[in-house]
C-alpha positions in Angstrom: 0.0 0.0 0.0 1.3 3.4 -0.9 1.5 5.3 2.5 1.2 8.6 0.7 -2.0 7.8 -1.2 -5.1 9.9 -0.5 -7.7 8.8 2.1 -10.0 6.3 0.2 -12.9 6.7 2.6 -12.0 10.4 3.1 -13.0 11.1 -0.4 -16.3 9.3 0.2 -17.0 11.4 3.3 -16.1 14.6 1.5 -18.5 13.8 -1.4 -21.5 13.7 1.0 -20.3 16.5 3.4 -19.9 19.8 1.7 -19.9 21.8 4.9 -16.6 20.4 6.2 -14.6 22.8 8.5 -11.3 23.6 6.9 -8.2 23.0 9.1 -4.5 23.4 8.5 -1.9 20.8 9.1 -0.2 23.0 11.7 -3.5 23.2 13.6 -3.9 19.4 13.5 -0.3 18.8 14.5 -0.7 21.2 17.4 -3.8 19.4 18.5 -2.3 15.9 18.3 0.9 17.0 20.0 -1.1 18.4 22.9 -3.2 15.3 23.2 0.0 13.1 23.3 1.6 15.4 25.9 4.5 16.0 23.5 4.1 19.8 23.7 4.0 20.0 27.5 4.9 16.8 29.4 2.7 15.8 32.3 3.7 15.2 35.9 4.8 11.8 37.1 1.6 11.1 39.1 -0.3 11.3 35.8 1.5 8.3 34.3 -1.6 6.1 33.9 -3.7 9.0 32.6 -1.1 9.8 30.0 -1.0 6.2 28.9 -4.8 6.4 28.4 -4.6 9.7 26.6 -2.4 8.2 23.9 -4.5 5.0 23.7 -1.9 2.7 25.1 1.8 2.4 24.5 3.2 -0.3 22.2 5.5 -2.5 24.2 7.1 -5.3 22.2 10.3 -3.8 23.5 9.6 -2.6 27.1 12.5 -0.1 27.1 11.0 1.6 24.0 7.6 1.8 25.8 9.4 3.4 28.8 11.1 5.9 26.5 7.8 6.8 24.9 6.4 7.6 28.3 9.6 9.5 29.2 8.9 11.9 26.3 5.4 12.6 27.7 6.0 12.5 31.5 8.3 15.0 33.2 11.1 13.4 35.2 10.0 9.8 34.6 12.3 6.9 35.5 12.2 3.2 34.4 11.4 2.4 38.1 8.3 4.5 37.9 7.0 2.4 35.0 8.0 -0.9 36.7 6.2 0.2 39.9 3.1 1.1 38.0 3.1 -2.3 36.3 4.0 -4.7 39.1 3.4 -3.0 42.5 0.7 -0.3 42.1 -0.9 -2.2 39.1 -2.1 1.0 37.6 -0.7 -0.1 34.2 -1.2 -3.6 32.6 0.8 -5.3 29.9 -1.3 -7.2 27.4 -2.0 -7.8 23.7 -4.6 -5.5 22.1 -4.5 -3.1 19.1 -3.0 -4.7 16.0 -2.4 -7.8 18.1 0.7 -6.1 19.5 1.8 -5.9 23.1 0.8 -2.7 24.8 0.9 -1.0 28.2 -2.7 0.2 29.0 -4.2 1.8 32.1 -5.6 -0.9 34.4 -8.8 1.1 34.9 -9.6 0.9 31.2 -8.4 -2.7 30.6 -11.8 -3.8 29.4 -12.1 -1.1 26.8 -8.7 -1.8 25.2 -9.0 -5.6 25.3 -12.7 -6.1 24.5 -12.6 -3.1 22.1 -10.4 -5.1 19.7 -12.2 -8.4 20.1 -13.1 -8.4 16.4 -9.5 -9.0 15.4 -9.4 -12.2 17.5 -10.7 -14.1 14.5 -7.4 -13.4 12.7 -5.4 -14.9 15.6 -7.8 -17.8 15.9 -7.6 -18.4 12.2 -3.8 -18.7 12.5 -4.2 -21.6 14.9 -6.9 -23.2 12.8 -4.5 -23.2 9.8 -1.9 -24.8 12.0 -4.3 -27.7 12.6 -6.0 -26.7 15.9 -9.8 -26.7 15.7 -11.9 -23.8 16.9 -13.3 -26.1 19.6 -9.8 -26.9 20.8 -9.0 -23.2 20.8 -12.0 -22.5 23.0 -11.1 -25.4 25.4 -7.5 -24.1 25.4 -8.6 -20.6 26.4 -10.8 -22.1 29.2 -7.9 -24.2 30.4 -5.5 -21.2 30.4 -8.0 -19.3 32.6 -8.5 -22.3 34.9 -4.7 -22.9 35.3 -4.1 -19.3 36.3 -6.5 -19.6 39.2 -3.4 -20.7 41.3 -1.6 -17.4 40.6 1.1 -16.2 38.2 2.6 -18.9 36.0 5.6 -19.0 33.7 4.8 -19.5 30.0 6.2 -23.1 30.0 4.5 -24.0 33.3 1.2 -22.8 31.8 1.8 -24.7 28.7 2.4 -28.0 30.6 -0.8 -27.6 32.7 -3.0 -26.7 29.7 -1.7 -29.6 27.6 -2.6 -32.1 30.4 -6.2 -30.9 30.0 -6.6 -30.3 26.3 -3.9 -32.5 24.9 -0.3 -32.4 23.8 -1.0 -30.8 20.4 -1.7 -27.4 22.0 1.3 -27.2 24.2 3.6 -25.5 21.7 0.8 -22.9 21.0 0.4 -22.0 24.6 4.1 -21.7 25.0 4.6 -19.8 21.7 6.8 -16.7 22.2 4.6 -14.6 19.9 1.6 -15.2 22.0 -0.3 -18.0 20.4 -3.2 -19.2 22.5 -2.4 -16.9 25.3 -2.8 -13.9 23.0 -6.3 -15.2 22.2 -7.0 -15.6 25.9 -5.9 -12.1 26.5 -8.1 -10.7 23.7 -11.0 -12.4 25.4 -10.1 -10.7 28.7 -9.1 -14.0 30.4 -5.3 -13.5 30.8 -2.7 -10.8 30.9 0.9 -10.4 31.9 2.0 -10.8 35.5 5.3 -9.8 37.1 8.5 -11.1 35.6 10.5 -13.9 37.3 14.1 -13.0 36.4 14.1 -12.6 32.6 11.0 -14.8 32.1 7.4 -13.5 31.9 4.4 -14.8 33.8 0.7 -14.7 33.2 -2.2 -14.0 35.5 -6.0 -13.7 35.5 -7.1 -10.1 35.0 -9.8 -10.4 37.7 -7.2 -11.5 40.2 -4.5 -9.0 39.2 -6.3 -5.7 38.3 -7.8 -3.6 41.2 -11.4 -3.0 40.5 -11.4 -5.2 37.4 -14.6 -5.3 35.4 -15.4 -6.6 31.9 -17.7 -4.7 29.5 -19.7 -5.7 26.5 -17.7 -5.7 23.2 -19.9 -3.2 21.5 -19.6 -0.7 24.4 -15.8 -1.2 24.4 -15.6 -0.6 20.7 -17.4 2.7 20.9 -15.3 3.7 23.9 -12.1 2.8 22.0 -13.1 4.8 18.9 -13.8 7.8 21.1 -10.4 7.5 22.7 -8.7 7.1 19.4 -10.3 10.2 17.9 -9.4 12.3 21.0 -5.7 11.3 20.5 -5.5 10.9 16.7 -8.3 13.0 15.2 -9.1 14.1 12.6 -9.2 10.7 11.1 -11.1 8.3 8.8 -12.5 4.8 9.1 -9.5 3.6 7.1 -7.1 5.1 9.7 -9.0 3.4 12.5 -8.9 0.1 10.7 -5.1 0.4 10.3 -4.6 1.3 13.9 -6.7 -1.5 15.3 -6.0 -4.1 12.5 -9.7 -4.4 11.8 -11.2 -4.9 8.4 -12.4 -1.6 6.9 -15.9 -2.9 7.0 -15.7 -3.6 10.8 -14.1 -0.2 11.3 -16.8 1.5 9.4 -19.6 -0.3 11.3 -18.2 1.0 14.6 -17.7 4.5 13.1 -21.3 4.7 12.0 -22.5 4.2 15.6 -20.8 7.4 16.5 -21.8 9.6 13.5 -24.0 11.9 15.6 -20.9 12.8 17.7 -18.7 13.5 14.6 -18.2 16.5 12.4 -16.7 16.6 8.9 -13.4 18.5 8.5 -11.0 19.1 5.7 -7.3 19.1 6.3 -5.0 20.1 3.4 -7.8 19.3 0.9 -8.5 15.9 2.4 -11.8 14.9 4.1 -11.8 13.4 7.6 -13.9 13.5 10.8 -13.3 14.8 14.3 -15.3 14.6 17.5 -17.8 17.4 17.7 -16.6 18.2 21.2 -13.0 18.6 19.8 -13.8 21.0 17.0 -13.5 24.2 19.1 -10.1 22.9 20.4 -8.9 22.2 16.8 -9.9 25.6 15.7 -8.0 27.3 18.5 -4.9 25.0 18.2 -1.7 26.9 17.6 1.7 25.3 17.1 4.1 25.5 20.1 7.6 24.9 18.8 9.3 21.9 20.3 11.6 19.0 19.6 11.2 15.4 21.0 13.3 12.3 20.7 10.7 9.5 20.2 11.7 5.8 20.5 11.0 3.0 18.1 7.3 2.0 17.8 6.2 5.3 19.2 2.4 5.6 19.2 2.4 9.0 17.6 3.7 7.4 14.4 1.1 4.6 14.3 -2.3 6.3 14.2 -3.0 6.8 10.5 -2.7 5.0 7.1 -1.3 8.0 5.3 2.1 9.1 6.6 2.7 12.1 4.4 1.7 14.4 7.3 4.5 12.9 9.4 7.4 12.3 7.0 8.4 13.2 3.5 8.2 10.4 1.0 11.9 10.7 0.4 12.6 9.6 4.0 9.7 7.2 4.5 11.7 4.0 4.4 14.2 5.3 6.9 11.4 5.6 9.4 9.0 2.8 8.5 11.3 -0.1 7.9 10.8 -3.7 6.9 8.9 -6.3 9.0 7.0 -3.6 10.9 10.1 -2.0 12.6 10.0 1.7 13.2 13.1 3.8 13.7 13.5 6.2 16.7 12.8 9.7 15.3 13.5 13.3 15.9 10.1 15.0 16.0 10.1 18.8 15.2 6.7 20.6 15.6 4.8 17.3 14.9 6.8 16.1 11.9 9.8 13.7 11.6 13.0 15.7 11.0 15.5 12.8 11.4 16.2 9.5 13.0 18.5 8.7 16.0 20.1 5.8 17.8 21.8 5.3 21.1 24.7 3.3 22.4 26.0 2.9 25.9 29.7 2.6 26.6 31.9 3.2 29.6 29.2 4.9 31.6 28.1 7.3 28.8 25.3 7.4 26.4 26.1 8.4 22.8 23.1 9.6 20.8 23.7 9.7 17.1 21.3 11.8 15.1 20.8 11.6 11.3 18.9 14.8 10.4 16.7 15.1 7.3 17.0 18.9 7.5 19.7 21.5 7.5 20.6 22.1 11.1 20.2 25.4 12.9 21.1 26.3 16.4 17.6 25.9 17.7 17.5 22.4 16.3 20.8 21.5 17.9 19.8 23.0 21.3 16.5 21.1 21.3 18.2 17.8 20.5 20.8 18.4 23.2 18.1 19.1 25.8 16.2 15.9 24.9 19.5 13.9 24.8 20.3 15.1 28.3 16.9 13.9 29.5 17.3 10.5 27.8 20.6 10.3 29.6 19.0 11.2 32.9 16.4 8.5 32.3 19.2 5.9 32.0 21.3 7.4 34.7 24.1 8.2 32.2 25.8 11.3 30.9 24.8 11.9 27.3 26.5 13.3 24.3 25.2 13.9 20.8 26.9 13.2 17.5 25.6 14.0 14.1 25.9 11.6 11.1 
């Protein structure tokens, strides 16, 4: 898919909505930066709220998730995130949007997990193609939930227990490092990650782990999730929402249509999209606040839309959005990608290497230096910046 193609459904929306409010890209960038706390980081006691405001933080690599939160929460440390996950339990690690690992606020666990229940069929289909029947998948999920009644279990211990109940054929899929049957159990709200034991993960039952846990119907969760998405990533289209969730476009449109009374048509740079009616006054008032942020790999700000032209020039697209779903850490300037960066630790120092896409001015270098110092603080290391 051409990431710089026009919004397919946006054109459809525009054809039937001639009264769209015109907005500029600087207004939209300012709105999204504010909603992502990238223009003005929040305080440390707002960690769970910030995670909710950005609709979860992708966490295949936990250090990248921690750095994403560092860019949004003033003075954050890795220990703050660990404490929120494993002691205070205000954050939960689980699979949800796009079938990817995320950190989500514990108070909204039901919304994020049940809100993407439609994509479970894709994961179940993967097991069916591997020779596991849908009935066996259901029995496996039930067995996972039952086994976790005894408390946190390591992946392989869980696999052994479940295979005794369902049969040896499912053991490899419960112990699968990419999630397998445990991912499906998570999408059904019947499992999530527990505290690590050394370098190994454990799994727990959400109702035993999450304070005040409750489940909610899938339809209610979907609507709640779309509202959260539009607050963080609006204006957007059903195609954007389908990309962000990994739904089919038809499923995304069905959820979208439930909320049409709460949406207003807008036009951004000649393209049609929708925004929450309650957000339109904020969008109209939005003004850019100059700023530079070093965002890590897989940062949520880069994952909200199908079209990436508003984020990065086509010339540099493949330096940011790489093969096999990998994203480079980026230098964000006023809402757009102005370069990529990497970090290396050596002899008690952190060296941050920046590859800019733009000609550098003093303001750019000063902003990068300030961000590099804070990344160094986060890791407890002195930082230096080099330019490639």
